[in-house]
C-alpha positions as CSV (number, residue, x, y, z in Angstrom):
1,M,-24.6,-21.6,45.8
2,V,-22.1,-22.5,48.8
3,V,-21.3,-26.2,47.5
4,T,-21.0,-25.3,43.9
5,H,-18.4,-22.6,44.8
6,I,-16.3,-25.1,47.0
7,T,-16.4,-27.3,43.6
8,I,-15.2,-24.2,41.5
9,A,-12.7,-23.6,44.3
10,S,-11.4,-27.3,43.9
11,V,-11.4,-27.4,40.3
12,T,-9.4,-24.2,39.9
13,I,-6.9,-24.5,42.6
14,F,-6.5,-28.2,42.8
15,L,-7.0,-29.6,39.3
16,H,-6.2,-26.5,37.3
17,R,-3.3,-24.7,39.0
18,C,-1.8,-27.5,41.3
19,Q,-2.2,-30.7,39.3
20,A,-2.2,-29.5,35.7
21,H,0.2,-26.9,35.7
22,R,2.1,-27.4,38.8
23,A,1.9,-23.7,39.9
24,L,1.8,-24.8,43.5
25,E,2.0,-27.4,46.0
26,L,-0.5,-28.5,48.3
27,H,-0.6,-30.1,51.9
28,A,-2.3,-33.4,52.2
29,I,-5.1,-32.0,54.2
30,P,-6.6,-29.7,51.5
31,S,-5.2,-31.9,48.6
32,H,-7.1,-35.1,50.1
33,F,-10.5,-32.9,50.7
34,F,-10.2,-31.7,47.3
35,R,-10.1,-34.9,45.7
36,L,-13.0,-36.3,47.7
37,W,-15.1,-33.1,47.2
38,L,-14.8,-33.2,43.5
39,W,-15.3,-37.3,43.8
40,L,-18.6,-36.3,45.4
41,T,-19.9,-33.3,43.2
42,T,-18.3,-34.4,39.7
43,G,-17.3,-37.9,39.7
44,Q,-14.1,-36.1,38.3
45,V,-10.6,-38.3,37.7
46,T,-7.8,-36.0,38.2
47,K,-5.4,-37.8,35.7
48,E,-8.0,-37.5,33.0
49,W,-8.7,-33.5,33.9
50,A,-5.1,-32.8,33.8
51,S,-4.4,-34.7,30.8
52,I,-7.0,-33.0,28.7
53,H,-6.1,-29.7,29.9
54,R,-2.6,-30.0,29.2
55,K,-3.4,-31.2,25.8
56,H,-5.5,-28.2,25.4
57,H,-2.5,-25.6,26.1
58,A,-0.1,-27.9,23.8
59,K,-2.4,-27.9,20.9
60,C,-4.6,-24.9,21.6
61,E,-6.8,-23.5,18.5
62,T,-5.7,-26.4,16.3
63,E,-7.7,-29.5,15.2
64,E,-6.1,-31.4,17.9
65,D,-7.5,-29.2,20.5
66,P,-10.1,-31.2,22.5
67,H,-12.5,-28.1,22.9
68,S,-11.4,-25.1,20.7
69,P,-14.6,-23.0,19.7
70,Q,-12.1,-21.8,16.9
71,T,-12.2,-25.0,15.2
72,R,-15.1,-26.8,16.6
73,G,-17.5,-23.9,16.6
74,I,-18.9,-21.7,19.6
75,K,-22.3,-23.7,19.8
76,K,-20.7,-26.9,20.0
77,V,-18.3,-26.1,22.8
78,L,-20.9,-24.1,24.8
79,L,-23.5,-26.6,24.7
80,E,-21.7,-30.0,24.1
81,G,-18.5,-29.4,26.2
82,A,-19.1,-31.7,28.6
83,E,-19.3,-34.2,25.8
84,L,-16.1,-33.1,24.1
85,Y,-14.4,-33.8,27.4
86,R,-15.8,-37.5,27.9
87,A,-14.8,-38.2,24.1
88,E,-11.1,-37.1,25.1
89,S,-11.1,-38.9,28.3
90,R,-11.5,-42.2,26.4
91,N,-8.2,-41.4,24.4
92,L,-5.7,-43.5,25.6
93,E,-2.8,-41.8,24.1
94,T,-3.9,-38.3,25.7
95,M,-3.7,-39.9,29.0
96,Q,-0.5,-41.7,28.4
97,K,1.4,-38.5,26.8
98,Y,-0.2,-35.8,29.5
99,G,-1.3,-37.7,32.2
100,H,2.2,-38.0,34.3
101,G,2.5,-36.7,37.9
102,T,-1.2,-37.0,38.9
103,P,-2.0,-38.9,42.0
104,D,-1.7,-42.7,41.9
105,D,-2.0,-43.9,45.3
106,W,-4.3,-46.6,46.5
107,I,-7.4,-44.7,47.1
108,E,-7.0,-42.9,43.9
109,R,-6.8,-46.7,41.9
110,N,-9.5,-48.4,44.0
111,L,-12.3,-45.8,44.6
112,Y,-12.1,-42.4,42.8
113,T,-11.1,-43.8,39.4
114,R,-12.2,-47.2,39.7
115,F,-15.8,-46.1,41.1
116,S,-15.9,-42.4,39.9
117,W,-19.8,-42.7,39.6
118,A,-20.1,-43.8,43.0
119,G,-19.5,-40.3,44.8
120,I,-22.1,-38.7,42.4
121,L,-24.5,-41.5,43.8
122,L,-23.4,-40.9,47.4
123,M,-23.9,-37.0,47.0
124,F,-27.5,-37.8,45.5
125,I,-28.4,-40.0,48.6
126,V,-27.1,-37.3,50.9
127,D,-29.0,-34.6,49.5
128,F,-32.3,-36.4,49.4
129,L,-31.8,-37.5,53.0
130,L,-31.0,-33.8,54.0
131,F,-33.8,-31.9,52.1
132,G,-36.3,-34.4,50.7
133,V,-37.6,-33.8,47.4
134,I,-36.1,-30.6,46.8
135,G,-32.6,-32.4,47.4
136,I,-33.0,-33.8,43.8
137,T,-33.1,-30.1,42.7
138,V,-29.8,-29.2,44.9
139,W,-28.0,-32.3,43.5
140,A,-29.1,-31.5,39.9
141,I,-27.7,-28.2,40.4
142,Q,-24.4,-29.5,41.7
143,M,-24.3,-31.9,38.7
144,I,-24.5,-29.3,36.0
145,W,-22.3,-26.7,37.5
146,I,-19.0,-27.8,35.8
147,P,-20.3,-29.0,32.9
148,V,-21.9,-25.5,32.2
149,T,-19.1,-23.0,33.6
150,A,-16.1,-24.8,33.0
151,A,-16.6,-27.2,30.0
152,G,-19.0,-24.6,28.5
153,I,-18.4,-21.2,29.4
154,I,-14.6,-21.2,29.9
155,N,-13.6,-23.4,27.3
156,G,-16.0,-21.7,25.0
157,I,-16.4,-18.1,25.8
158,G,-13.1,-18.0,27.1
159,H,-11.5,-18.5,23.5
160,Y,-14.3,-16.6,21.8
161,W,-15.6,-13.3,23.4
162,G,-14.3,-11.0,26.1
163,Y,-11.2,-8.5,26.6
164,R,-7.6,-9.4,26.1
165,N,-4.7,-7.9,28.3
166,Y,-2.0,-9.9,26.2
167,D,-2.1,-10.7,22.3
168,C,-0.8,-14.2,23.0
169,V,-0.7,-16.8,20.5
170,D,-4.1,-18.3,21.0
171,A,-7.8,-16.7,21.0
172,S,-8.2,-16.7,24.7
173,T,-10.0,-13.9,26.2
174,N,-10.8,-12.8,29.6
175,I,-14.5,-12.8,30.4
176,F,-14.8,-10.4,33.2
177,P,-12.4,-8.8,35.5
178,I,-14.0,-10.0,38.5
179,G,-12.9,-13.6,39.2
180,I,-15.7,-14.9,41.9
181,L,-18.3,-16.9,40.1
182,I,-16.0,-19.2,38.0
183,G,-13.2,-18.8,41.1
184,G,-11.0,-16.5,38.9
185,E,-11.0,-18.7,35.9
186,E,-13.2,-15.7,34.2
187,L,-9.4,-14.3,33.6
188,H,-8.6,-17.0,31.0
189,N,-6.3,-14.6,28.3
190,N,-4.1,-14.0,31.6
191,H,-3.8,-17.6,32.3
192,H,-2.9,-18.7,28.7
193,T,-0.4,-15.9,28.5
194,F,1.4,-17.1,31.8
195,G,0.2,-20.5,31.9
196,T,2.2,-21.9,35.0
197,S,1.2,-18.9,37.3
198,A,-0.8,-19.4,40.5
199,K,-2.0,-16.2,40.3
200,L,-4.5,-15.5,37.3
201,S,-5.4,-11.8,38.0
202,S,-3.0,-9.3,36.1
203,K,-4.1,-5.6,36.2
204,W,-5.0,-3.6,39.4
205,Y,-8.8,-4.0,38.5
206,E,-9.0,-7.7,38.2
207,F,-9.8,-10.1,41.0
208,D,-9.0,-13.6,41.4
209,I,-10.7,-15.1,44.4
210,G,-8.9,-18.4,43.8
211,W,-5.4,-16.7,44.3
212,L,-7.3,-15.0,47.8
213,Y,-7.8,-18.8,48.8
214,I,-4.4,-19.8,47.9
215,R,-3.0,-17.1,49.8
216,I,-4.9,-18.2,52.8
217,M,-3.7,-21.6,52.5
218,E,-0.3,-20.5,52.3
219,I,-0.3,-18.3,55.3
220,V,-1.5,-21.3,57.4
221,G,1.2,-23.4,55.8
222,W,-1.3,-25.6,53.6
223,A,0.0,-24.4,50.1
224,K,3.3,-23.4,48.8
225,V,3.5,-21.4,45.5
226,K,6.1,-22.2,43.2
227,K,5.5,-20.1,39.9
228,L,4.0,-16.6,39.3
229,A,4.0,-14.5,36.2
230,P,6.9,-12.1,36.1
231,E,6.4,-8.5,37.0
232,P,8.1,-6.0,35.3
233,K,10.7,-4.2,37.1
234,F,12.4,-0.7,36.0
235,A,15.7,1.1,36.5
236,E,17.4,4.3,35.2
237,S,17.1,4.5,31.6
238,K,20.2,3.5,29.8
239,A,22.1,5.2,27.0
240,V,23.3,2.1,25.8
241,I,21.4,-1.2,25.7
242,D,23.3,-4.0,27.4
243,M,22.5,-7.8,27.8
244,D,20.5,-7.4,31.2
245,T,18.2,-5.0,29.3
246,L,17.7,-7.4,26.0
247,Q,17.0,-10.2,28.9
248,A,14.2,-8.1,30.5
249,V,12.7,-7.1,27.5
250,I,12.5,-10.6,26.3
251,T,11.4,-11.8,29.6
252,H,8.5,-9.3,29.8
253,R,7.4,-9.3,26.2
254,Y,3.9,-9.3,26.7
255,D,4.0,-6.5,28.8
256,V,6.2,-4.5,26.2
257,M,3.9,-5.4,23.3
258,A,0.6,-4.2,25.6
259,K,2.3,-1.2,26.3
260,Y,3.3,-0.7,22.5
261,T,-0.6,-1.5,21.7
262,K,-1.5,1.2,24.1
263,S,0.8,3.7,22.7
264,L,-0.6,2.7,19.1
265,R,-4.2,3.4,20.4
266,R,-3.4,6.7,21.4
267,T,-1.5,7.4,18.3
268,W,-4.7,6.1,16.3
269,R,-6.6,8.9,18.1
270,H,-4.7,11.8,16.6
271,E,-4.2,10.3,13.4
272,V,-8.0,9.2,12.8
273,A,-9.0,12.7,11.9
274,V,-6.5,12.8,9.4
275,L,-7.4,9.4,7.8
276,R,-11.0,10.7,7.3
277,E,-9.8,14.0,5.6
278,K,-7.2,12.5,3.5
279,A,-9.0,9.2,2.3
280,Q,-12.6,9.9,3.4
281,F,-12.9,6.3,4.9
282,G,-16.3,5.5,6.7
283,A,-16.5,5.0,10.1
284,A,-17.0,1.2,10.2
285,H,-14.0,0.8,7.9
286,L,-11.7,2.7,10.4
287,K,-13.3,0.9,13.2
288,L,-12.1,-2.5,12.0
289,T,-8.8,-1.2,10.8
290,K,-8.1,0.1,14.7
291,K,-8.8,-3.3,15.7
292,L,-6.4,-5.1,13.1
293,L,-3.6,-2.4,13.9
294,Q,-3.7,-3.7,17.4
295,R,-3.6,-7.3,16.6
296,E,-0.1,-9.1,16.2
297,P,0.7,-8.5,12.5
298,N,1.7,-12.3,12.0
299,K,-1.8,-13.3,12.8
300,L,-3.7,-11.4,10.2
301,E,-5.0,-13.2,7.0
302,A,-4.2,-11.9,3.7
303,P,-7.3,-9.6,3.4
304,Q,-7.0,-8.1,6.6
305,Q,-3.2,-7.2,5.8
306,Q,-4.6,-5.4,2.7
307,Q,-7.0,-3.4,4.3
308,L,-4.8,-2.3,6.9
309,S,-2.0,-1.5,4.3
310,E,-4.7,0.4,2.3
311,V,-5.3,2.9,5.6
312,L,-1.5,3.2,6.8
313,A,-0.8,4.4,3.4
314,H,-2.3,7.6,4.1
315,S,-0.7,7.9,7.5
316,T,2.9,7.9,7.8
317,V,3.1,8.0,11.4
318,L,1.0,4.8,12.1
319,K,2.8,2.9,9.0
320,T,5.9,3.8,11.0
321,M,4.8,2.5,14.1
322,H,3.3,-0.5,12.9
323,D,6.6,-1.7,10.8
324,M,8.4,-0.9,14.2
325,R,6.3,-3.0,15.9
326,V,6.8,-5.8,13.5
327,E,10.7,-5.4,14.0
328,L,10.4,-5.3,17.7
329,G,8.5,-8.7,17.8
330,L,11.1,-10.3,15.5
331,I,13.8,-9.7,18.4
332,W,12.6,-12.5,20.4
333,E,11.5,-14.8,17.5
334,R,15.2,-14.9,16.2
335,S,16.6,-18.3,17.6
336,T,19.7,-18.4,15.3
337,V,20.9,-14.8,16.0
338,S,23.5,-14.5,19.1
339,R,22.9,-12.4,22.0
340,E,25.2,-9.8,21.1
341,Q,23.5,-9.3,17.7
342,L,20.5,-9.0,19.2
343,V,21.6,-6.3,21.7
344,H,22.8,-4.5,19.0
345,Q,19.3,-5.1,17.0
346,L,17.5,-3.6,20.1
347,Q,19.9,-0.6,20.6
348,D,19.6,0.1,16.6
349,W,15.6,0.0,17.3
350,C,15.7,2.3,20.0
351,L,18.0,5.0,18.0
352,R,15.6,4.7,15.2
353,A,12.4,5.0,17.1
354,E,13.9,8.4,19.1
355,A,14.7,9.7,15.4
356,S,11.5,9.0,13.9
357,G,10.0,12.2,15.0
358,I,6.9,10.6,16.8
359,Q,6.5,11.3,20.0
360,A,4.6,8.0,20.9
361,L,7.7,6.2,19.8
362,H,10.3,8.3,21.4
363,D,8.5,7.8,25.0
364,F,8.2,4.1,24.2
365,S,11.7,3.6,23.3
366,R,12.8,5.7,26.5
367,R,10.5,3.4,28.4
368,L,12.1,0.4,26.8
369,R,15.5,1.2,28.0
370,T,14.8,1.0,31.7
371,Y,13.4,-2.5,31.7
372,A,15.7,-4.2,34.5
């Protein structure tokens, strides 16, 4: 368990956050240690891992995604994730397009890449000499740890099941709020929302042990954090929206929409009794509609949009909040509109929200004016 945890730490800190996303810089001492350890325990080539992961982000949930359970099926990714990885590693176009900036020194070219299998063999010999026959079991556990946890669980379950703090464009989920067993990679939805952040935890109840190790290395001078997810800042509520407020709202749009979704949930609890009384919708139907109401509107398929419309037709409050959410999302999607026009649109949105007579919309608008 100790050595597999070191392996997980090497993957998340060195391969993932440092190499693939450039979220931090590492001193030569931990950098060379991580490369050596990964060679011994995984036979991993840094350029291959970084290339495939970068392509995963660039082509996420499409047919070109090397390991999306949304296109390949959860069973395929969960049970054959390592095979999908090996197949993509032989794609020279992927290596050339996404492999830039990874280590290319003498030891990488002549040992870690050229003889990637040799480290695994050396580890087998070491385990056997240290523990005898039981060392074979120790070695086997070391060898399957990354294929199961990273290639299977993170790439599979992390895009299929779990909770979401942010409704980002892909299907990524947070598997569990306490990120220890897989080094913090359990917080996968947070990562896909803020891909270049060295810290994967977002909420107060989430824990990312990989970030703990990075902070320790930073204190001793072995690491330098380059990028973190933006944290919302607030000031006094402004009567008139200005350019600074607009920029803050766009920068923190994921936080804005997460808070709006929270307001929608609270409003739903008040309106659900009205829906049951007016339209006599069944519990299962309403439960599904509640989930659809919280999703990004442009992600809904035609049948889902139809079901949502049928329910919203019986609640003016929910329909208004749903429509206002669509309008708010368009503000940071309009690339052809000038910033002055966007400021005017955001000001108009706030005025209409506050005049709607819906307390949740009024309170949200007042909060929106405080982003700084």
